[in-house]
N, C-alpha and C positions, 0 to 999 in steps of 0.2 A: 504494500500500500504506500502511496506517496501523498504528500500533503502539498496543496497548492494554495497560495495566498493571492487573493484579488483585492486590490484597494480601488474603490470607485471615487469619483470626484465628489466632493462635499456639495450638499445642496446649495443652490444659489439663492433660493427663496423659500420661505416657509409659509404654508397655508395657515389660516386661522379658522379653527373649528367653531361650531355653534356655541360652545361653552366659553370661547375666548382663549382656550389653550392652544398653543402652537403645535402643529403636526410635526412629528419627527422626520428625520431624513436618514437614509441608509448611508453609512460612512464606509463600512468594510464588511466583507464576507470572506471567511476562511473555509476552505473545503478540503476534503480528502478524496482521492480517486482510488477505488479498489481495482483489483485485477479484472473485474468484469466491466470496467469503465463506468460504473455507477458513481455519479458525482454527488457526494454527501456533504452537507454543510457541517462545520464543526463550531462555528460561532458567527454571530451577526452583530455588528456594532452600529448603534443608532445614536443620532443626536437627539437626546431627550431633553425635556425641560430642565433636568438637573445636570445636563452636560453629556458628553460622550459616554455611552454605557454599552458594555459588551454582554451579549446574551448567549448562553450556551444552549445545547439541545434540551437540557432539563428545564429551561425557562419557557419552553413552548409546548403547546398541545397541537396534535394533528387533527385532521378532519375525517369524517365519513361522508361519502357521497350518497345522497338520498334520492336524487332524480337527475336526469341529464337528457337533454335533447340538443340537436346540433343545428348550426346555421345552414342555409340552403344554397349558397352561391358558388362554391368551388367543388371540384370532383372529389377531393379527399376530406370532406367536412367532418367525418368521424375519425380522422387520422389519429393514430396513437404513436407517440414518439419515444425514442430512447436508443442509445447505442447498445443496449442489452439485446435488442432484436434487430435482425438484418434481413433485407429482402431475399438474400441468397440462402437463407436458412428458414424455410417455411415452418419448421418445428418450433421456431422461436417466436411465432406470432403470439400476442397476448392471449391467454387462455380464456375459453368461454367461462363466464361466471367470475372471472378475476380481473376484468379489464379496468374497472373503477379503482382497483387497488393501486394502479400505477400512479395515481394522484395522491395516494395515501401512504407511499412507501418511503418518504423522507429523502428521496433522490431528486436532485435538481434537473436532471436531464431525461426524465420520463414525463409525458404530458398527455392530458386529454385535450383535444383541440376543438375550438370553435363552438362554444356553447351558444345556443340560439338566442335570438332577441327576446323571445317570449318565455319559454320554460327555463332555458339556460341550465346552469349548474346549481343545484340546491345541495347544501352541505351543512353539517353540524359539527361542532367541536367535540372531540372525544378524548378521554384519558388513555394512557398506554394500554390499558386492559380492554379498551373499546367502549367503556361506559360513557354515556353522554355527559358533557360538562358544559360550562359556559365560561366566557371571558368577560371580565368587568371593564367597563369603560373608565379608564384612568387618564390622567393628563398625558398627552403625547400618543405615540403609536400603540395600537392594540392588536394589530395583526400585520403580517407581511405576506404579500403576494408575489411569487416568482413567476416569470413568464418567459417563453421563448418567442423570438421574432426574427424575421430575415434581416440580414445586414443592410445598412443604409444603401439606397439606390436600387434595391431589388423590386421589380414590378410584380404585383400580385398575379397568380395564375389566371385570374379572370379579367386581367387588365386593370387600368385605373392608376392612381398616383402611387409613386414609390413611398417608402416609409423610412422613418428614422425614430428608433425607440420602440418601446413596448406598445402593444395594441391597446386601444381604448376599451374600457368595460364599465358596466354599471354594477354597483353593489347595493343590495337592498335587504331590509329586514323581511321577515315573513309573518304571516298571520296578522295580528293587530298592529304589528310594526311595519307592515308592507309599505307604508308611505315614508318610512325612514330610508332615504336613498341618496346616493351621490354618484357622480360620474368621474372617471379618472382617465387621463390622456397620456400621450407619450412623454410630456414634460413632467409627469408625476413619477416617472421611473428614473432609476439610475442604471447604467449598464455595468454589468459585473465582468470585468476583464475586457480584453480587446476583441475585435471581430473574430468569430469562430470559437468562442468559449464553449458553446454547446454544439460544436460542429458535427457533421455526419449523423444527424438525427434521422432515423428510419421511420417512414410514415406508412400507416396501414389504414384501410377503410373499405367500405363496400365498393364494388366495381363501379367505375365512373359511369354516370348516367342513371344509377339506381336512386331510389328515394332515400332521403336522409332519415335517420332513426328519430323517433319521437318520444322515447322514454328510456329510462335506465334499463328496464327489463329487455327491451328490444336491442339496446346497445350491447348488452352482455352476451346476446346470443346470435347476432347477425354474422353471416359469413364475411370474413375479411380477406382483402387482397393486398399484397405488397404494392405500394405506390411509388416507391423511390426513396432516395436519400437526399437530404437537403442540409445545407450549412446554415445554422441559425445562431443568433446571439442569445445571451441570457440576461434578463433584466429583473430588477426588484423594485417594488413599490410598497411603502408603508402606509397603513390606513389608520386614521384616528376615528373611532366610532362617533365622536362628536360631529365629524363632517357629515355623517349620515343623519344627524338630528337626534341621536341618543343623548340622554343626560348623563353627566358624570355619575358613576355609581351603578348605572344600569347594567344588568347581566344579560348578555346576548348569547344564545345557544345556536341559532340557525340563521343562515344568510343565503342569499341567492346572488350568483354572479352571472351577468348576461353580456353578450357582445352588444356593441352600440351600432345599430344600423347594419344593413346587409352589405358590408364592405368586402373587398377581395380577401382581406385577412381578418378572421375573427380572432378574438383573444385566445391565447393558448396557455392556460395556467399549468405550471409544472409542479408547484408546491404551494400550499396555503398553510400558514402557521399562526395560531393564536398565542399571544403573549400572556403568560400567567405568572411568571417569575419577575423578580426585580432586577436581575442582571448584576453586573459588577461595574462600578464606576471606573472609567479609564483616566489615568492622570494625563495632564497636558503633554507630558514628555512621551507618553506611550500612545497618544491619540494618532489614528491613521492620518497620513499626509494625503492631501488631494493630488491625484495623479491624472493629468489630462489624457484623454483617449485620442490617438491619432486618427485623422480622417483620411479619405482618399483624395482630398483636394490637393492641387499642385502646390509644391513647395513644402509639403508636410505640415500644413497648418494644423493647429491643435484645437480640439473642441472640448469644452468642459460640459459634461452632461450632468445636470443637476435637477433638483425638484423645483419647479416654478409654481407660483401660486395660481394654478389653473383649475384646481378642484372646485366644482360648483355644486351646490345643492340643487336637486331636481324637485320642481314643484309637484305637488300631488294632483294638480289640475291636468 
C-alpha cells in the first residue's frame, strides 16, 4: 500500500449559511492507494470556524442508498465507475444486488453516476454497523461530497459546453424537510490533485439506447454492458446544512441528491460522508499550503481552484 498526499488550493471565498455561520472549505485530502487501486481517504482537512481542522475516518459516518434513478440524456447514464472493474474483465462488473455498495465503500474512485433530476439519489447516514444515525447541524461543514468529473475542456458525450470543476447538484431534505434545499456548482468544489487523479475510470451501464432505470431495485438488477474507460478528475465539496435552511442543532438523517437540469454531464458522487466527530485542530505551522493547479493554457498559467460564494438557497415556490 502506498500513501498519496493531495493538497488543494484554499478556498477563495466562503459562503454564509442561513444561520450566519460560514461554510467551511476543503484544504487537504490525504489518501492511501491499495494494491487493487482503491483510493481510500485517510484524512480530510477543512477550514472550520475554529480554524484548520483535520478529520480522520473515525470523524465521519457513511451512507446507505435508499433509492436511485438516473438522468436521461447520455448513453451511459447508469454508469458505474472504478479502477477495480475493467471492461476487458466482464467478471469484474459490479454484482447484481451490490451495485449501490460502491457508493458506500469509502473509496474515492468508485461512483454511481448521474442521479436524475426528479428521484435522484436518496440516502441516509448510517453507523459502521449499518444502523441509521443522523448528523447534527453544527457551525461550519456537516458533510463532504466527493465527485468525479472530466478534465477541463472535455465536451460532454451528448454535446454542449465543456466543463471545469465538479458537476452541479441539488441537495434537499426529505419528508417534512423537503423544502430545505440548496444548489451547488463547480465553484463550490475544490479539485483534489492534478488532472487525472481519478484516471482510467471504467464505466458500465445498460446498452446504449435502452431506457434508463427508474428505481434502486431496477438499478440493482439491470443487465450491464462495459462502456469504456475515461480519464476523470476528483473533486470535493463541503456542505453546511444551514445552507439548506436547517437550524443549528437540527439532526438530519436522510437527504436527496439530484442532478440540476438535463445536462450532458450529470453529477457523479463517489463518496458522501457525514461529519460526526470534532477532528483535531491543525497548528498554523502544520496547516496545508495552497498549491495552484496547472492548467492547459499557454505559458503554464496557474489556476487557483477555490470555493466561491455561489451556493444559493432554492425557493420552495
